[in-house]
N, C-alpha and C positions, 0 to 999 in steps of 0.2 A: 197493194203496195203503192206508195205515192211515187209520182214521177221523179221527185227529188231523190228518193232512196234508190231508184232503179237507174239513175243517171250513170252513164259510162264516161270515163275520162277520155277526152280526145288526145291522141298522141302528141299533137302539136302543142296543146296546152300544157301537157306534162313536161315537154322539153323546155317550154318557156319558164315554167315554175322552177325547173332544175337550174336553168341558166341564171335566174335571179337569185336563187339560194346560193349558188356558187359564188356570185359576186358578193352577196351579203356576208358570207362566211370567210371571205378572203382575209379578213383581219386576223384569223386564228393562226394561220401559217406565218404571217408577218410577226405577230407577237411572240411566237415560239422562237423564231430566228433572232429577234431583238433580245429576248431573254437569254438565249445561249451566248450571244455576243457580250451583253452587259455583265453576265455572270462569269465571263472569261472561260467558258467550257472548253473551247478548242485549244487555247493556249495551255490550259491545265493538263489536257491529255498529252500534248507535246512534251510537257515537263515531266511526264511519267506516271500520272495518276490514271488508272484504267478501269478499276472497279467502281461500282456505284458509291461504296463507302469512301473510297479514296478521293473520288471527285467531289463528293459532298463535303468532306472535311476540308479540302483545299479551297473550295469556293464558299465555305461557311454557310451551307444550306441544309435543309431537312433531307434525310435520306430517302424517304418515300417520294417527296416532291421531285427530288433529283432523278430518281429512277424513272418516274413518269415522263419527265422532260427528255431524258436521254433516249428512252425507247421511242418516243415520238420523233426525235431527231434522226434516229435510225430509219424509221418508216419514211421520213421525208427525204432521205438520201444524203444527209450531211454527216452521219456517223455510220460506222460499221460495228457489229456486235459479234464477238466470237467467244464462246465459253464464259459468258457473263463479264467479259472484258470489252471495253469500248475503245474504238480507234477512229481517228479522223478519216472520213472518206476523201477521195481525191479532190473533190470540189472544196472541201473545208481546208485541206492542206494547201491548196493553191490560193484561195481567196479569203480565208478567215483566220489564217495564222500569220502573224507579223513576219515579214520577210518573204512571204509567198509572192510570186510574180504578179498575181492578180489581187493583192491584198485590198480588202474592201471594208474591214471592220469599222474603221473610223467613219466612213461614209454611212454605214448602217446605224451607227450611234446617232448621227445627225438625223437620219430618216426616222429614228425612234422619237426624236424630239418633234419632228414635223408631224408624226402620227398623232401626237397629243394635240397639235394645233387643229387638226381636222375635227376633233370632238366638238369644236365651237362653230362648225360650219353653219348650222341652222340659224344660230343667232347672228352670225355675220351677214347672212343673206337677208335676214329680217331688217337689220339696222343699216346695212351697206357700209359698215365700218369694220376696221381691223379690231378683233377682240382684244380687250385689255389684258386678258390672260396671256395672249400670244406676245404682247409687247413685253410683259414682265419676264417671259421665258428667255429673252435675250439680254437680261441684265447681269447674270452671273459674270464674274470677272474673266473667266476663261472662255466665254462664249465665242468671241471673235477668233481666238486661236483654234478652237475645235472646229468652228465653221470653215475656216480657210484650209485647214489640213484635210477636212472631209472633201471639200471641193477639189483640192489638189489631187487627192486619190482618184477622183473621177476624171480629172483632166489628163493625167499622165499617159494613159494609153491612147487618148484622142489627139493630144497635141502634136505628136510627130506626123500624123496623117494630115493635119491642117498645115503644118509647116511645109510639107511636100506640096500640098495642093496650091499653096500661094505662088509657087514657081517664081520666087524673087530672083532678080539678076544677081549673079555671083561674081561679076567682074568689077564691082565698085562698092565703096562704103555706103551703107544705108542706115538711116535713123528710123526706128519704129517706136511709136507711142501706143502703149497698151492702156487704154482709158478704163479705170475701174478694174484693173487687171488682178487685183486681190493677191492670190498666192504667187503670181508670176509664172505659172506653169507654161503658159503659151509663149511668153517671151523667152523662157529657158529653152524650150524646144526649137524656137526659131533661130536663136543664136547658136545652138548646137548644130543645126542644119546648115546655117549660112555664116561662115567664120568672119565675114566682113560686116555683119549687122551689129549695131549697138541698139539696145532696147531700153525704154524708160517705162516703168510701171507707175501710173499716176493714181494715187490712192489716198483715202482719208487717213488722218493721223493715227487712229487706233489700229489700222490694218498694217501700217508701215513696218513696225518691228517684226511682225509675223512674216511678211513678204521677204524682208531682208534675211531672216533666218532660213527660210526655204531656199532662197537663191544662193545663199552661202553654202548650204548643204549640197547644192547641185554642182558647186565647184567652178562657177563662172561669174562671180560677183563683179569682175572688172568690165563686163560687157552688158550686164543687166543692172540698171540703176533703178532706185525707187524714189519718186518725187512725191512729197506730201502736198496734198491739195484737195479742194472740193470742186468737183466737176460742175456743180450747180452754180457756183459763185466765181470761180477762178478761171482765168485764161489758161488754155492748154499749151501754150507755147507756139513756136513757129518753125517752119522749114523741115518738117518731117516728110519722109518718103512714104511711110505707111502709117495709118492710124487704125487700130483695132478697137472695136466696140463689141465685146462678146458678153452676152447675158447681162447687159447693163440697162438697155432701154426699157426692159420689162419692170424695172424698179422705179422708173421715173414717172412723174405726173404726166398726163397727156400733153400738156403744153411744153414740158421739159424735153420730150423726145425729139421733135424737130429742132428745138433750140440746141441740143447737144450735137445733132448732125451739122448744123450751121457752124458750131464751134470747131468741129473736126475739119470742115472745109477751110476755115481760117488757119488752122494749124498745119495744113499740108503745103508742100511746094507745088507749083504748077506741074502737072503730070503725075502728082502723087495719088495714092489710092486709099480709099476708105473701105474697110472690110467689116461687115456686120454679120454677127451670128447670134441667132435667138430663135425661139419658136415663132412661127408666123401662122396667123389664122387664115382660113379660107375666106373668100369674099363675103359669105353670109355669116361668118364668125361662128359657125356650128361645127367646125372640123378644122384640121384632123383631131382625132381623139386626144392624143397626148398634149396637143397645144391647148385645147379647151380645158383639160384638167389643170394644166399649169396656170392658165389664166384665172381659174377659180382659186387656185392656191395663192395667187397674188392678192386676193381679197383677204386671205388669212395672214399674209406675211408683210404686206405693205399698206400704207395709208391711201395711196392713189395709183399704184402701179397696175400694169396690165399688159396685154399683148395687142399687136396691130396686124392689119392685113398687109400683104405685099403691095397692094395698090397705094396704101397710105405711105409706106416706105418710099415708093417710087416718087410720089408727089413731094414728099419732104426733101428727098435727094435733089429733085429738079429745082425746087424752090431755093435750095442752098447754092445751086450753081453747078452741081455735078452732071456729068454726062450720063446717058442711059446706063443703068446698072446691068451687070452680068451675074449669073448664078453659077457657082461652082458646086458640083455634086460631090458629096463625101460618101464613104461606105455606109450602107443602110443602117448598120448597127449603131452608128453615131447619132442618128435621129434628126439631124439638122443639116442645112446647107450653108454655104458662104455667099453673101451678096457683096459684090465688089463694084465700086463706083469710082471713076477717075475725075480728078480736078483738071479741067482743060488747061492746056499749055498756053 
């Protein structure tokens, strides 16, 4: 018998193979979840359809295909099955049914669109360019609205923690500028937490109607304003007490990031503070994992965007005139920190 045929598998190698296969097959569970959400399975069950035939009829799908999908959703813990009837598991009732306290379906629909973008990663790496298919993906008329509502769903549980962490003074009126604030969720949370704060969301024209709609639904439109503008070309204004730049630097070109920080400095009163929130890379740019993955996603979603190291942030803040920045830790599940830098008095 040859040595090749008599070879025994090393336990370490087997574990390594298993780990890689788990990663390679991760797309399957994601696609199952996306299909359930896009087919409106969980809402259909709430509406009263519980057997395979009833659900298939309601979502206009094949009975056999529906049964396979539903049974797999049971195995994954999203549905429960009793006597050939399907019911939402607690996680689905909380996070996948509209009105649930953790409702996430709009965000998952956006993630489904992002999933399609990753199909073009190999070509993007080869060319160093954002794939044309991913640019076309943003052209549908309702893209901006869907995008902002998805981000708002992600921001809603996070924003109150950030509002608290800012520890703004409560004994005087304050003006907050939310640069590229999109849906306005952070400005909403801050004005709800601090009754004497007035916030301005500075956004592109195509985002403004969506931001105003969300802010109006929150019931405080008189203290959260939306200003139309282009942060790359326009002045940000003057005499603000706080400027927020959340998740915006990663979409700017490398030269645009320090330029935006300098604009924020000009927009602040003496003693005012700039608050940055984004993923930040380690000094060698090879970690942390979530940041490196997001940086790679920037290749798929922007023409020149990307992430920076904290050392780069500190240098840009210093060059703009800010005092040494401070880091505010947030709950670990949020996944990022706040970087706060003050304009000298």
